[in-house]
N, C-alpha and C positions, 0 to 999 in steps of 0.2 A: 536708335543712336545715329547721329550724323556721321556719314562716311568720312574717314580721315582724308581721303583724296580731295573731297570738296574743300575742306579747310586748307589743305596744302595749296590747291590751285588758287583760291581766293587770296590767301596770305601772300603768295608769290606776286600777285598783281600789285598789292600794296608795297611789298618790299622793293619791287622794281622802281616804284615812284618815290618812296620815302626812305628806304634803307631799313635795316633791321632795328637799329636803336630807336628810331623815331616812330616806329609802328607799335601801337599798343594792342593788347589782347582785345580791348573794347572795340577798337577800330576793325580788327579782324572779324569779330563776331557780328558787328554791324554790317560789314561788307558781305558776310555769308548769310545774313538774315537769320541768325540763331542766337540763343542765349549764351551767357558765359558758362552756365552749367553744362550745356551741350558741348561747348569747347573742352571743358575740363574732363568730360567723359572720355575724350579722345587723347588729349595731351595734358600733362601735369603742369606745363608752363610753356611760355613762348620759347625758351631755350630748347625744350624737348621737341617742339615743332620744327625749329631750325635744324636741329640734329637729324630729324626725320627727313627733312628736305635734302640735306647733305647725303644721308644714307641712300636715298632714292637716286640721287644724281650720280653718286659714285658707283653704285651697283650697276646702273645702266651702262656706264662707260666701261668699267672693268669687264663686265660680261661680254660686251660687244667686241672689245679689243681681243680678249682671250679667245673667243670663238673664231673670229676672223683670222687670227694668226695661226691657230692650231689646225684649222680646216683648210689652210692655204695649200692648194694642190702642187704648186711649184715653189721650191725653196727660193728661187731667184726673185719671186714676187713677194716674199714674206715681209721684207723690210718696208716695201712700198705699202703693202696692206696695213701694216702696223701704223705708220704715220697717217695714212689716208683715213683709216677708221677712227683714230684718236681725234684728228682735227675735225672730221665730219661730226663726231659726237659732241664736241665742244661747240661747234657752230649751231647745231640743232638745239642745244641746251644753253644757248648764249645768254638768255635772260637771267637765269639763275647763276651761271658762271660769272657774269659780270658783278653781280651783287656779292657773291661769296668771296671772290678774290679781292674785291675792294674793301670788304668789311670784316674779313675773317679775324683780323687782329683784335677787333672789338668784341668778338662773339665766341672765341675759343674757350670752352670749359673742359674739365677733365674728361668727361664722357666723349665730347666731340674730338678732343685731341687723340684719345685712344682709337676712335673710329678712323680718323685721318691717317694715323700711323698704320693701322690694319690695312687700309686700302693702298697706302703707299707701298707696303710690303708686297701686296699682291701684284701691283704694277711692276715692282722690281723682279718678281719671279717670272712674269711674262717676258720682260726684256731679256733677262738672263737665259731663258729658254730659247729665245730667238737668236741671241748671240751665239749660243752653243750650237744650235742647229745649223746656222749659216757659216760657222767657223770664221767669223768676221775678223777676229784679232787673236793675239797671243793670250794664253791663259793668264799671264802676269798682268795684262792691261785690261782685262774684260770688265773689271769693276769700275775702272776709270771711264770706259766707254759707256757703261750703264749711267753714270752721272752725267756724261755729256749728252746722251740721248734725251734724258729727262730735262736737261738744260735747254736743248733745242726746242723741245715741246713748249716749255714755259715761255721762252723768249718770243716765239712766233705766235703763240696763242695771244699774248699781250698785244701784238700788232693789230690783229683783227678784232679783238674784244674791246680794247680800250682806245686805240688810235683809229679804229674802224677803217683801216686801209682796205681797198678793194682787192684782196688777194684771192687769186684763183686756187682752189684747193688742190687741183691736179699739179699745177706748177709748183706750189708750195711743197707738196709731197715729194716730187722729183728732186727738188732742191735739197730737201732734208736727207733723202737717200744718198745723194751725191756727197754731201758734206760728211755724213756718217761713215761712208765707205773710205773716203780720203783720210779721215781721222783714224779709223781703225787700222788702215794699212800702214800709216806712217808713225803711229804712236809707239815709242820704244822705251819711254821712261815711266815705269809704273809708280803711282803715288798711293793708291789704295790697295792694300793686300786683302786676301780672303778673311783674315782675322779682323782687320779694320772694318770690312764690310759687315761682318757679324755684329760688331759693336754699333755700327751706324744704323743697322736695321731696326734696333730697339724692338725686337720681335715681341708681339703680344699674342700669346697662345690663348685660344678659347678653350675653356674647360668642357664645354658642351660636347657630348658624343655626336659626331658628325652625322651618323645614320639617323639618330633621333632628331637632330636639328632639321634634317632634310624632310623627314616624315611629318614633323610638326608644321613646317613651312608649306608643304603640299596641302595639308589639312586646312590651313588658314586660307590659302588661295582658293581652294574648292568652295569655301563659304562666300567668297567675293566674286569669283569669275562667273560670267554669264554665257559665254560662247560654248555651244554644245560639244563641238569637236575637241576643243582644248580641255573642257571639263571631263569628258569621257576619257581622254588620254591620260590626264592626271590621275584619275581614279584607277585606271589599269596600271599605271606606273607605280602608284602607291602600293597596290595589292602585290605587284611583282617584287617590289623592294622588300616586302615583308617575308618573302620566301627564303629558304635557307641558302639556295644557290641561284641567285638572279642571273639571267642570261645577259651578258654584256651587249650582244648583238641586238637583242630585243629592246634593251634600255636605250641604246643609241638610236634605233629606229623610232621609238616613241618620242624621244627628244626632238626629232625632226619636225614633229607635229606641233610643238609648242615653242620652239626656239625663238620665233619672231614676236610672240605675244609679250607686251611690256611687263605684265605681271608674272610671267613665267621665265624671263631671262635669267634672273638671279638663281632660281632653283635649278635651272638647266646648267648653269655654271658650276654650282656646288656639286651636282651629280657627276658632271664630267671630271671634276677634280677628284672626287671621292673614288671613282671607279677607273680613273686614268684613261678616259675615252678620248 
């Protein structure tokens, strides 16, 4: 079977030139040098392929932001770390980010909308964690600050993605930190309450048992990964998670071995969340 990653990589090359709508499955298979049958063994449709690309893109960004923020050794650096990691991730994935933000209004289906809502909720959780840790603002205005932080991200991402302004990421990050702190300090009129935030979240709960989901994901990665150290680490991690009383210290140590591998970042994130590491 053709590896899904090959199809994703080749499709992304076409999408960057022609857009989602103008690119056909036939063009993708021709560009990959495979048959349509081989394509449909991996993806049921072009929409499913696009959803997989979004999935891959968002998992990478969310896992990197979450790890960087929660592993930040000094609280004073947490806000800088958040903005720097987010902007760096978008810059490194700028090819897909440009296509998606430009064409998402034409490609959103129910499945994709659910996934986008899910990842948006995860980003909200990271930001609220940071706001609470840093004691940036009053309890009454923290949800307004959440919306403003996300607004800052969107506005400035547009500047270097679509207007291609030569923005230095360090200067941009310092500017966003300064703006956020000023806003947090001087905001006194709350607009969004905790109840309103719950409605706004549109929380999508996954019915899958988290432990089972993690073990299945590890098994899947083990079939695909080639690097011996990461492969051995994943197998040890899987075996340990199957024990009745997993050691959190051992789990955290094992995650250090795989945290930077692209195929392992998401499972590392899920494990950290599940065991509150």
